[in-house]
Every structure is written in structure tokens, then in C-alpha cells.
C-alpha positions, -999 to 999 in steps of 0.1 A, spaced: -613 -608 404 -623 -638 430 -614 -634 462 -614 -667 489 -619 -652 524 -616 -681 550 -614 -688 588 -614 -713 615 -649 -712 613 -680 -698 588 -714 -690 604 -738 -683 575 -767 -673 597 -789 -694 579 -805 -725 605 -801 -751 573 -768 -746 577 -746 -761 605 -713 -737 617 -687 -750 588 -651 -755 602 -623 -740 579 -652 -725 559 -645 -702 526 -669 -677 505 -659 -671 471 -665 -635 462 -664 -621 427 -666 -586 422 -696 -574 448 -713 -610 452 -709 -642 469 -702 -669 442 -699 -697 467 -697 -707 499 -680 -741 512 -650 -759 531 -620 -742 521 -600 -768 507 -631 -773 478 -631 -737 468 -593 -733 469 -591 -766 444 -620 -750 420 -605 -717 419 -569 -720 421 -559 -685 408 -582 -670 435 -567 -648 459 -570 -659 491 -573 -643 525 -573 -659 557 -586 -645 589 -585 -658 628 -616 -667 645 -655 -668 624 -666 -656 594 -698 -642 599 -729 -623 586 -723 -585 587 -746 -568 614 -774 -543 614 -771 -514 637 -805 -504 649 -795 -469 659 -789 -453 625 -803 -415 634 -794 -418 677 -757 -426 663 -751 -404 636 -777 -375 641 -781 -372 675 -744 -381 685 -711 -359 677 -678 -382 672 -651 -362 680 -623 -360 657 -591 -375 671 -574 -339 676 -602 -328 697 -597 -355 723 -579 -335 746 -611 -312 750 -639 -332 742 -625 -369 746 -632 -399 725 -666 -414 733 -694 -394 714 -710 -368 727 -750 -372 728 -761 -348 754 -784 -320 737 -766 -289 761 -733 -300 748 -746 -304 711 -756 -271 710 -727 -257 726 -704 -274 697 -725 -254 673 -730 -281 650 -730 -270 612 -744 -295 587 -705 -296 574 -695 -309 607 -723 -337 616 -712 -347 582 -678 -350 590 -690 -365 622 -706 -392 609 -680 -404 586 -660 -411 620 -692 -427 632 -692 -450 601 -662 -460 607 -667 -471 642 -696 -488 631 -676 -509 606 -651 -517 633 -680 -535 649 -689 -556 618 -718 -533 607 -726 -534 575 -762 -516 573 -779 -489 595 -816 -488 604 -839 -457 607 -847 -426 588 -813 -402 586 -826 -364 573 -795 -346 573 -783 -349 537 -745 -347 548 -752 -381 571 -767 -400 544 -741 -394 522 -717 -404 548 -733 -436 551 -739 -436 512 -702 -432 505 -691 -454 529 -710 -485 512 -731 -492 541 -771 -498 534 -798 -475 552 -828 -501 561 -861 -489 573 -870 -490 610 -907 -498 620 -901 -492 656 -876 -476 680 -853 -502 691 -852 -511 731 -822 -500 752 -797 -472 749 -781 -467 718 -746 -488 713 -720 -489 688 -720 -528 691 -747 -544 675 -745 -575 693 -751 -554 726 -782 -571 747 -792 -596 720 -797 -634 729 -787 -647 700 -762 -637 666 -795 -640 642 -809 -608 664 -783 -587 649 -775 -598 612 -785 -580 582 -785 -614 556 -776 -646 560 -745 -654 540 -759 -678 511 -747 -682 473 -780 -668 456 -774 -650 425 -773 -611 430 -763 -616 470 -738 -588 479 -708 -600 496 -712 -584 531 -699 -601 560 -671 -597 588 -647 -613 606 -642 -616 646 -611 -632 668 -638 -658 687 -639 -693 686 -676 -694 679 -709 -677 678 -715 -683 712 -684 -665 721 -690 -638 697 -726 -629 712 -708 -631 747 -678 -610 739 -698 -586 714 -688 -572 682 -658 -554 694 -639 -585 686 -643 -573 648 -610 -577 630 -624 -572 593 -656 -561 577 -665 -567 542 -691 -546 524 -700 -555 487 -669 -573 483 -646 -544 493 -625 -547 526 -635 -517 545 -622 -519 578 -593 -544 591 -579 -542 623 -544 -533 627 
């Protein structure tokens, strides 16, 4: 099935392409088939399904704190909010008191991955050693990237935290190359500068390999 994703602005992440007002991405299955003005893609593919989004479409983000957020932090179940709160638990003593099992780590990782998707994340960096955690990442469709040095600063769910430009946080530019996976996110901001300033908490949708894995309600 062909799907056209369009928004007020398309930012490809490739310096050769200027931000494109009313830009669009044509997705065929798992891959990006074409990138261009919405009117042109819609005219060339009149039978394609159209998804219109507010704000801008940008490349999917890479969270560099995979192990820290998924194997060294516990994401409480909403039913535990009264006892544990809603924020990730990272204190070693508190984690030890929870009596974490591999199954519980896996459930925590699934919730953590959902929180990452809600921040436009399509990949995580760093080695994941717990099988249940790696499985949660794989099943969600996120890719796991190598990390050759520890990233600076405290771990954050927002890949844009502490960066000076979008280019520092993306996984890959949006380009219609053969085999290029349709990985991108939509943010309810007017332009790239506003995105960097306000952060990835403005995400309204995340698409991984052509699948809409997160949509803000």
C-alpha cells in the first residue's frame, strides 16, 4: 500500500535539501519511495492513502542512552504509580529493593520503548545485554546501534536534550534511496529551530519501517 505523509514543513536532515513547505513522503511498504511537494506526489499517486500531520516531519531520532534507560532504569507500570510514581527509577538501592527479574525488566523495557517512541525515537545506541530488554526493542521495531563511547550528560528520554542542532540527534536523513527504511517522526512545531528549542516531547507521531507505531491522542 502507498501512503503519503504530509505536514506544513518537511525537514529531511540532508544539508543538500532546504526545508520544504507542504512537503511529503511517499511510503511503499517499509521503504521511502519518494520525497517532494505534496501536490506533486498526490497528483502522481491519486490512489495513495494520505496522512496529514500538524507541524513538521523530520528524520527519526537516535536515543544514545539505550542501556541507561532500558537496563539501568525501571519504568513503573501505571498501576504502580501510586506507590512508585511515574518517572523512571534509576537509583541502585531502589532497583535492588524492587527485586527485579528478567521478566520484570522486559515489561519495564516495553514501557520504556513506548516512551521513547513518544519522543520520535526510531533507534537506540549502546549494547543491550538482557535478552528480555533486547527482545522488547526488537519487537517494537526499533534498531540497536553500536556506541563507541559513553554519551555526555545525564540519560534523557528526549534525544534533543542538550543538542544544538537536529543533525546531532537523527538516525538517518529522509532520502528516497533504494532500501531506505521509512523511519521518521512528526513534531507539532513550526520549524527546526523551534523543535530543537522545545524538544522531542512535541512529537505527535513516530513511523518505523513504514508502520505508525506512535500517535499522540
